[in-house]
C-alpha positions in Angstrom: -64.4 89.2 119.3 -61.5 87.4 117.6 -57.9 88.7 117.9 -57.9 89.4 114.1 -61.0 91.6 114.4 -59.5 93.4 117.4 -56.4 94.3 115.4 -58.3 95.3 112.3 -60.2 97.8 114.4 -57.0 99.1 115.9 -55.6 99.7 112.4 -58.9 101.3 111.4 -58.9 103.7 114.3 -55.2 104.7 114.1 -54.6 105.1 110.4 -54.8 108.8 111.2 -55.5 110.9 108.2 -53.4 108.7 106.0 -55.4 109.8 103.0 -54.9 106.5 101.3 -55.8 102.8 101.4 -53.7 100.8 103.9 -53.2 97.1 104.5 -56.8 96.4 105.5 -58.3 98.5 102.7 -59.3 101.4 104.9 -60.1 104.8 103.4 -59.8 107.9 105.5 -62.2 110.8 104.9 -59.7 113.6 105.1 -62.4 116.3 104.6 -64.2 115.3 107.8 -61.2 114.0 109.9 -59.1 116.3 112.1 -56.6 116.5 114.9 -56.1 119.6 117.0 -54.8 120.9 120.4 -56.5 123.2 122.8 -55.0 125.3 125.5 -55.4 128.5 127.4 -53.6 131.5 128.9 -54.4 133.9 131.7 -56.2 136.1 129.1 -57.7 133.8 126.4 -58.1 130.3 125.0 -56.6 128.9 121.8 -57.0 126.0 119.3 -54.4 124.8 116.8 -55.2 122.4 114.1 -52.6 120.0 112.7 -52.3 120.0 108.9 -49.5 117.5 108.1 -49.0 113.9 109.2 -46.9 110.9 108.5 -48.2 107.4 109.4 -46.7 103.9 109.5 -49.4 101.3 110.0 -48.9 97.5 109.7 -51.2 94.6 110.5 -50.1 91.9 113.0 -48.3 88.8 111.7 -47.4 85.5 113.3 -44.3 87.1 114.7 -45.3 90.7 115.3 -48.1 92.7 116.9 -50.0 95.6 115.3 -47.6 98.5 114.4 -49.0 102.0 114.6 -46.7 105.1 114.5 -47.9 108.6 113.8 -45.7 111.7 113.2 -47.3 115.1 113.3 -45.3 118.0 111.9 -45.0 120.7 114.5 -44.8 123.4 111.9 -48.0 122.0 110.3 -50.0 123.3 113.2 -52.2 126.4 112.5 -53.4 128.4 115.4 -55.1 131.1 113.2 -52.5 133.8 113.9 -48.9 134.0 112.7 -47.6 135.1 116.0 -49.3 132.2 117.8 -47.9 129.8 115.2 -44.4 131.1 115.7 -44.7 130.9 119.5 -45.9 127.3 119.3 -43.1 126.3 116.9 -40.5 127.9 119.2 -42.0 126.4 122.3 -42.0 122.9 120.9 -38.4 123.3 119.5 -39.5 122.6 116.0 -36.0 123.4 114.6 -34.5 120.5 116.6 -37.5 118.2 116.9 -39.8 118.8 113.9 -42.3 116.0 114.8 -44.6 115.0 117.6 -44.7 111.2 117.5 -47.0 108.6 118.8 -46.3 104.9 119.0 -49.0 102.4 119.9 -48.1 99.9 122.6 -51.3 98.0 123.6 -55.0 98.2 124.3 -56.3 97.3 127.7 -60.0 96.7 126.9 -62.5 96.9 124.1 -66.2 96.7 124.3 -69.1 97.0 121.9 -72.5 98.5 122.8 -75.2 97.1 120.6 -77.8 99.7 121.5 -75.7 102.6 120.3 -73.6 100.7 117.8 -70.5 102.1 119.6 -67.0 100.7 120.4 -64.9 101.9 123.3 -61.3 101.1 124.2 -58.4 102.3 126.3 -55.2 102.8 124.3 -51.6 102.8 125.7 -48.8 104.3 123.8 -45.6 106.4 123.8 -45.8 110.1 123.0 -42.7 112.1 122.1 -42.8 115.9 122.3 -39.7 118.1 121.8 -37.5 115.0 122.1 -38.9 113.8 125.4 -41.0 110.6 125.6 -43.7 109.6 128.1 -46.1 106.8 128.2 -49.7 107.9 127.8 -53.2 106.3 128.1 -56.4 107.6 126.6 -60.0 106.5 125.9 -61.2 106.1 122.4 -64.9 105.9 121.3 -66.0 104.9 117.8 -69.6 105.1 116.5 -70.8 103.2 113.4 -72.3 105.9 111.2 -73.5 103.6 108.4 -72.4 100.4 106.6 -68.7 100.0 107.4 -68.1 103.7 108.2 -67.0 104.7 111.6 -66.2 108.0 113.4 -63.5 107.5 116.1 -63.1 110.2 118.7 -60.5 110.6 121.4 -58.6 113.1 123.5 -55.9 113.2 126.1 -54.6 115.9 128.4 -50.9 116.5 128.8 -48.7 119.0 130.6 -45.9 120.7 128.6 -43.6 120.6 131.6 -43.9 116.8 131.6 -42.0 116.9 128.3 -39.4 119.5 129.5 -41.2 122.2 127.6 -41.6 125.6 129.3 -45.0 127.2 128.7 -44.5 130.4 126.7 -45.1 133.9 128.0 -45.3 137.3 126.4 -45.4 141.1 127.2 -42.8 140.7 130.0 -44.7 137.9 131.5 -48.1 139.6 131.6 -49.5 136.9 129.3 -48.8 133.4 130.4 -49.8 130.1 128.7 -51.1 127.5 131.1 -49.2 124.2 131.4 -52.0 121.9 130.3 -53.0 121.1 126.7 -55.7 118.8 125.4 -55.1 116.8 122.2 -58.3 115.9 120.3 -58.9 113.8 117.2 -61.9 112.8 115.1 -61.4 110.2 112.4 -64.0 109.3 109.8 -63.1 106.2 107.8 -64.6 103.4 105.8 -63.5 99.7 105.9 -64.0 98.7 102.3 -63.5 95.0 102.2 -64.7 93.6 105.5 -67.8 94.1 107.6 -67.2 95.7 111.0 -67.2 93.0 113.6 -69.6 93.0 116.5 -68.9 91.3 119.8 -69.7 87.6 119.5 -69.6 87.6 115.7 -66.9 85.9 113.8 -65.7 86.4 110.2 -63.5 84.2 108.0 
């Protein structure tokens, strides 16, 4: 797979919910794409879906590498209950740090499985939560649904305390949220002007 195709696919996968056409003419299906976090407490489990995003995606040039930055509005998360929403916003210090930010660094490997028409890669980046930044690594899998349309799926676990965030509690400590959260995303998108590259194939 050529370096150009490699970066085209990175742009494709990380143009998270942009809702518009970007440099490589990629259209995101905002109806079927989503990002959410899952967690639990000593009494229940919860899921909070992100509703608002800002993205900055740029293709590589002769002097630069692929640029991918994603900002997720903390107060755009919806946990289904106002009290849970408020607790989440307070825990993540949304008044001082309104965004959770991801910045792409590199990809360690990328493979294509012809039998299943599936791509896999390991992505490295920097995640900033409540003003604290850590490097993260997560697997990403993308399945070709039909001609030039892909569903990309990934998830990563993180601990709130790793970002200097104290897991919230309620009712004088009787209800305690567990430290670990899982971030999930599913992206459905179409590459409008180029055919999706397969390993060993080259395009002009």
